[in-house]
One Martini backbone bead per residue (centre of mass of N, CA, C, O) as a GRO file, in nm:
protein
   81
    1MET     BB    1   3.231  -1.612  -5.620
    2LEU     BB    2   3.214  -1.485  -5.946
    3LEU     BB    3   3.462  -1.382  -6.185
    4THR     BB    4   3.621  -1.221  -6.392
    5ALA     BB    5   3.934  -1.184  -6.494
    6ASP     BB    6   3.944  -0.875  -6.472
    7ALA     BB    7   3.823  -0.853  -6.184
    8THR     BB    8   4.038  -1.021  -6.045
    9ARG     BB    9   4.279  -0.843  -6.116
   10THR     BB   10   4.171  -0.585  -5.983
   11ILE     BB   11   4.140  -0.689  -5.694
   12GLN     BB   12   4.433  -0.764  -5.654
   13GLY     BB   13   4.546  -0.480  -5.703
   14ASN     BB   14   4.365  -0.343  -5.472
   15SER     BB   15   4.512  -0.549  -5.247
   16GLY     BB   16   4.836  -0.527  -5.299
   17LEU     BB   17   4.890  -0.684  -5.569
   18THR     BB   18   5.122  -0.846  -5.787
   19ILE     BB   19   5.132  -0.967  -6.098
   20ARG     BB   20   5.346  -1.228  -6.225
   21ALA     BB   21   5.122  -1.444  -6.318
   22TRP     BB   22   4.909  -1.541  -6.612
   23ARG     BB   23   4.674  -1.820  -6.669
   24ASP     BB   24   4.463  -1.958  -6.894
   25VAL     BB   25   4.294  -2.293  -6.825
   26SER     BB   26   4.018  -2.357  -6.961
   27GLU     BB   27   4.071  -2.550  -7.200
   28GLU     BB   28   4.223  -2.770  -7.045
   29SER     BB   29   3.989  -2.819  -6.844
   30ARG     BB   30   3.775  -2.910  -7.040
   31LYS     BB   31   3.927  -3.162  -7.140
   32LEU     BB   32   3.962  -3.299  -6.868
   33PHE     BB   33   3.661  -3.312  -6.774
   34ALA     BB   34   3.560  -3.467  -7.028
   35ALA     BB   35   3.755  -3.727  -6.963
   36LEU     BB   36   3.631  -3.778  -6.700
   37LYS     BB   37   3.561  -4.043  -6.470
   38PRO     BB   38   3.379  -4.150  -6.234
   39PRO     BB   39   3.392  -4.329  -5.971
   40SER     BB   40   3.223  -4.590  -5.835
   41GLN     BB   41   3.408  -4.543  -5.576
   42PRO     BB   42   3.503  -4.384  -5.321
   43ALA     BB   43   3.738  -4.303  -5.134
   44LYS     BB   44   3.810  -4.322  -4.803
   45LEU     BB   45   4.022  -4.097  -4.866
   46GLY     BB   46   3.966  -3.736  -4.897
   47LEU     BB   47   3.837  -3.434  -5.009
   48HIS     BB   48   3.534  -3.537  -5.011
   49LEU     BB   49   3.495  -3.513  -4.691
   50LEU     BB   50   3.463  -3.205  -4.644
   51PRO     BB   51   3.175  -3.136  -4.795
   52GLY     BB   52   3.043  -3.416  -4.806
   53PRO     BB   53   2.779  -3.610  -4.942
   54ASP     BB   54   2.751  -3.388  -5.198
   55PHE     BB   55   3.015  -3.394  -5.368
   56ARG     BB   56   2.937  -3.546  -5.626
   57ILE     BB   57   2.737  -3.327  -5.720
   58MET     BB   58   2.926  -3.083  -5.714
   59ALA     BB   59   3.139  -3.197  -5.910
   60GLY     BB   60   2.947  -3.237  -6.149
   61ASN     BB   61   2.863  -2.941  -6.178
   62PHE     BB   62   3.144  -2.825  -6.223
   63ALA     BB   63   3.220  -2.992  -6.471
   64ARG     BB   64   2.984  -2.891  -6.646
   65ASN     BB   65   3.060  -2.588  -6.635
   66VAL     BB   66   3.332  -2.622  -6.770
   67THR     BB   67   3.250  -2.779  -7.035
   68ASP     BB   68   3.028  -2.543  -7.107
   69GLY     BB   69   3.173  -2.250  -7.035
   70ARG     BB   70   3.072  -2.107  -6.753
   71VAL     BB   71   3.367  -2.177  -6.652
   72GLY     BB   72   3.674  -2.046  -6.556
   73LEU     BB   73   4.033  -2.093  -6.549
   74LEU     BB   74   4.311  -1.993  -6.335
   75MET     BB   75   4.655  -1.898  -6.311
   76ALA     BB   76   4.831  -1.740  -6.031
   77VAL     BB   77   5.082  -1.493  -5.944
   78ALA     BB   78   5.124  -1.322  -5.632
   79ALA     BB   79   5.246  -1.018  -5.484
   80LYS     BB   80   5.338  -0.820  -5.251
   81SER     BB   81   5.376  -0.465  -5.282
   0.00000   0.00000   0.00000
């Protein structure tokens, strides 16, 4: 489920969390994903093993959504209220 930044902040607040830090890293992420080149061969061990054989396709779709600005990324620190 994707939410706007405001909706995410609201849900966290309604869940009994207090936002301590909030940083939109969408622009930095766009630059990073635009500069990344997929490896010719995946590593033998890594996180790519968890989602399965379609990971390369899923990662490519996610990277394209980030670089096209359809998905934003944020970093937040929340504490239980």
